[in-house]
Residue frames relative to the residue before (quaternion, step in Angstrom):
aa qw qx qy qz dx dy dz
M 1.0000 0.0000 0.0000 0.0000 0.00 0.00 0.00
A 0.5655 0.6311 -0.3965 0.3530 3.57 1.06 -0.58
G 0.7275 0.4345 -0.2506 0.4681 3.57 1.02 -0.69
S 0.6272 0.5848 -0.3316 0.3933 3.59 1.23 -0.11
S 0.3696 -0.7427 0.4830 0.2803 3.62 1.26 0.00
H 0.1025 0.8566 -0.4941 0.1080 3.53 1.02 0.93
G 0.8727 -0.1042 0.0250 0.4763 3.58 -0.23 1.29
H 0.5045 0.6512 -0.4377 0.3603 3.60 1.17 0.22
T 0.3966 0.6870 -0.5011 0.3458 3.55 0.49 1.26
P 0.6379 -0.5248 0.3813 0.4150 3.61 -1.16 0.39
A 0.6337 0.5357 -0.3403 0.4424 3.60 1.00 -0.75
A 0.6743 0.4929 -0.2991 0.4614 3.58 0.91 -0.90
W 0.6741 0.4955 -0.3031 0.4564 3.57 0.84 -0.93
T 0.6653 0.5036 -0.3129 0.4536 3.60 0.89 -0.87
G 0.6689 0.5043 -0.3023 0.4548 3.58 0.88 -0.92
V 0.6793 0.4865 -0.2923 0.4651 3.58 0.92 -0.88
I 0.6506 0.5107 -0.3307 0.4544 3.60 0.94 -0.79
I 0.6482 0.5003 -0.3240 0.4738 3.60 0.94 -0.81
A 0.6641 0.4937 -0.3074 0.4698 3.60 0.91 -0.88
F 0.6360 0.5341 -0.3279 0.4502 3.61 0.98 -0.81
I 0.6403 0.5075 -0.3208 0.4792 3.58 0.97 -0.83
G 0.6485 0.5189 -0.3148 0.4594 3.58 0.99 -0.82
F 0.6530 0.5051 -0.3152 0.4681 3.60 0.97 -0.83
C 0.6504 0.5128 -0.3191 0.4606 3.59 0.95 -0.84
A 0.6678 0.4855 -0.2994 0.4782 3.57 0.93 -0.87
A 0.6356 0.5262 -0.3342 0.4554 3.60 0.98 -0.79
G 0.6429 0.5173 -0.3220 0.4642 3.57 1.00 -0.78
A 0.6556 0.5043 -0.3124 0.4672 3.57 0.96 -0.83
F 0.6764 0.4769 -0.2995 0.4747 3.59 0.93 -0.84
M 0.6130 0.5415 -0.3590 0.4497 3.60 1.07 -0.62
V 0.6648 0.4885 -0.2988 0.4796 3.58 0.93 -0.89
A 0.7018 0.4565 -0.2601 0.4811 3.59 1.04 -0.76
A 0.3984 -0.7508 0.4427 0.2855 3.59 1.34 0.01
H 0.4477 0.6357 -0.4875 0.3972 3.56 0.87 1.05
P 0.2170 -0.8320 0.4938 0.1298 3.60 0.08 1.25
V 0.6205 0.5380 -0.3627 0.4406 3.62 1.00 -0.65
G 0.6587 0.4951 -0.3025 0.4790 3.58 0.96 -0.82
F 0.6096 0.5501 -0.3434 0.4558 3.57 1.08 -0.74
W 0.7166 0.4432 -0.2666 0.4680 3.58 0.78 -0.99
A 0.6033 0.5314 -0.3598 0.4734 3.59 1.09 -0.59
S 0.6499 0.5052 -0.3108 0.4751 3.58 1.04 -0.74
M 0.6236 0.5223 -0.3441 0.4689 3.59 1.06 -0.64
V 0.5929 0.5358 -0.3590 0.4821 3.59 1.15 -0.56
V 0.6186 0.5300 -0.3391 0.4706 3.59 1.06 -0.71
V 0.6096 0.5415 -0.3472 0.4632 3.61 1.04 -0.75
L 0.6752 0.4772 -0.2905 0.4817 3.59 0.88 -0.91
L 0.6103 0.5575 -0.3391 0.4492 3.56 1.07 -0.73
G 0.5987 0.5652 -0.3549 0.4430 3.59 1.08 -0.66
G 0.6621 0.4940 -0.3009 0.4765 3.58 0.99 -0.80
V 0.6502 0.5104 -0.3139 0.4670 3.56 1.00 -0.81
V 0.6568 0.5062 -0.3129 0.4631 3.59 0.90 -0.90
G 0.6512 0.5121 -0.3145 0.4635 3.59 0.95 -0.85
G 0.6652 0.5036 -0.2996 0.4627 3.58 0.98 -0.82
V 0.6533 0.5000 -0.3135 0.4741 3.57 0.97 -0.82
M 0.6531 0.5035 -0.3200 0.4663 3.58 0.96 -0.81
R 0.6221 0.5305 -0.3423 0.4630 3.59 1.07 -0.67
M 0.6560 0.4999 -0.3102 0.4728 3.58 0.99 -0.81
M 0.6481 0.5070 -0.3111 0.4755 3.59 1.19 -0.54
G 0.6063 -0.5942 0.3435 0.4016 3.59 1.26 -0.03
L 0.5577 0.6231 -0.3841 0.3914 3.59 1.25 0.17
G 0.6574 0.4845 -0.3114 0.4860 3.58 1.28 0.12
Q 0.6417 -0.5014 0.4045 0.4162 3.51 -1.33 -0.13
S 0.4431 -0.7004 0.4876 0.2746 3.58 -0.87 0.91
K 0.6134 -0.5818 0.3934 0.3613 3.57 -1.18 0.56
D 0.7244 0.4210 -0.2525 0.4840 3.59 1.05 -0.63
A 0.3473 0.7598 -0.4860 0.2566 3.61 1.17 0.44
H 0.7358 0.3565 -0.2108 0.5357 3.59 1.15 -0.57
P 0.3812 -0.7113 0.5324 0.2555 3.61 -0.82 0.89
V 0.5585 -0.5821 0.4640 0.3660 3.56 -1.22 0.48
H 0.3174 -0.7597 0.5414 0.1704 3.57 -0.82 1.03
Q 0.2017 -0.7669 0.5984 0.1149 3.54 -1.07 0.76
V 0.4722 -0.6578 0.5099 0.2905 3.54 -1.11 0.73
A 0.4877 -0.6685 0.4742 0.3006 3.58 -0.89 0.91
G 0.8086 0.2607 -0.2096 0.4840 3.55 -0.92 0.91
A 0.5323 0.6217 -0.4209 0.3911 3.60 1.22 -0.10
K 0.2704 -0.7586 0.5760 0.1403 3.56 -0.96 0.91
S 0.2954 -0.7653 0.5468 0.1676 3.57 -0.89 0.91
């Protein structure tokens, strides 16, 4: 995996960081028994996925054809 550049893009990092912040905030609100804050934080988690996807469409992510199709050794076509 080290040679495949697995997710090391600005889109991936931004989406994961936003989602991580949302998860941390949701955990804090859950412990504090604030359901509105918990659900607002879960929206932030979803926002992380949306931001990452939009950034990927803008060209800041890894393209779908970045990985070649792998073939099983010894398989006959």
